[in-house]
N, C-alpha and C positions, 0 to 999 in steps of 0.2 A: 553438378546439376544433371549431367548426362547419366551417372550412375543411379541417381534417385529416379529418373524417368524410366530407366530400364527395370528397376525393381517394381515400380508401380505398374509398368506395362506387363510384367510377368504375373503379377497378382491378378490383374484384370483379365489376362489371357486364361489363367487357370479357372477363374470364376466363370468366364464365358463358356469354357469347355465343359465344366461340371453342370452349368445350368441348362446347356443344350442337351447333354446326355440324360439328365434326369426328366426331361420333359416326355410325357406320353406321346405315342404315335398318333398321327392325325387320320390315318386310314388303315384299312385292312388289307393293304397290298394292292395288286392290280384289279382285283375284283371290287374292291372298295372304291377305287377311283372311278370305275366305270358305272357301277350300279348305285353306290352310295354317295354320288357327288352332290346331289340335291339335298341330302340329309345333312351333309357337312356344311353346306352353304346356308340352309334355312333351319337346321336342327338346333340342338341345345347350345346354349351360350356358355362359354367358359368364364363366367363373371366371378366366380367364387372359388375358394380353396387354393391348394397348392399349385394348380395349373396356372392360375392368374399370377401368383407370386413368381413362378419360374419364367413366365412370359415377360413380366416387367423386369426382373433381374437380367434376363437375356438381352432385352432392348437397351437397358442402361449400360450393360457391359459392353455391347457391340459399339455404342456410340463412344463410350470411354476409350475403347481399344483403337477406334479410328482417330480420335483426338490425340491420343498419346503417340500414335504412329506418326502423325504429322509433326507433332512437336519434336519427336526424336530426329526426324529427317531435317527439321529447321535447326536444331542444335548441332547437328553434324556439320 
């Protein structure tokens, strides 16, 4: 059981890392956070395309990562 959980945890971990790295940046550095903050807050919505897909994959992977981490501690 523990070996299975470790293997699934590893797969979820790799999926989480890849999905985070493939997401585009949210700002243009320090100047984007100062000057373009309102545009990010009220600007275009990321409702379509691969950005939304990566956001969902990241969310699901993060939740699964936490769940499997707790399960691994409980099994130990």
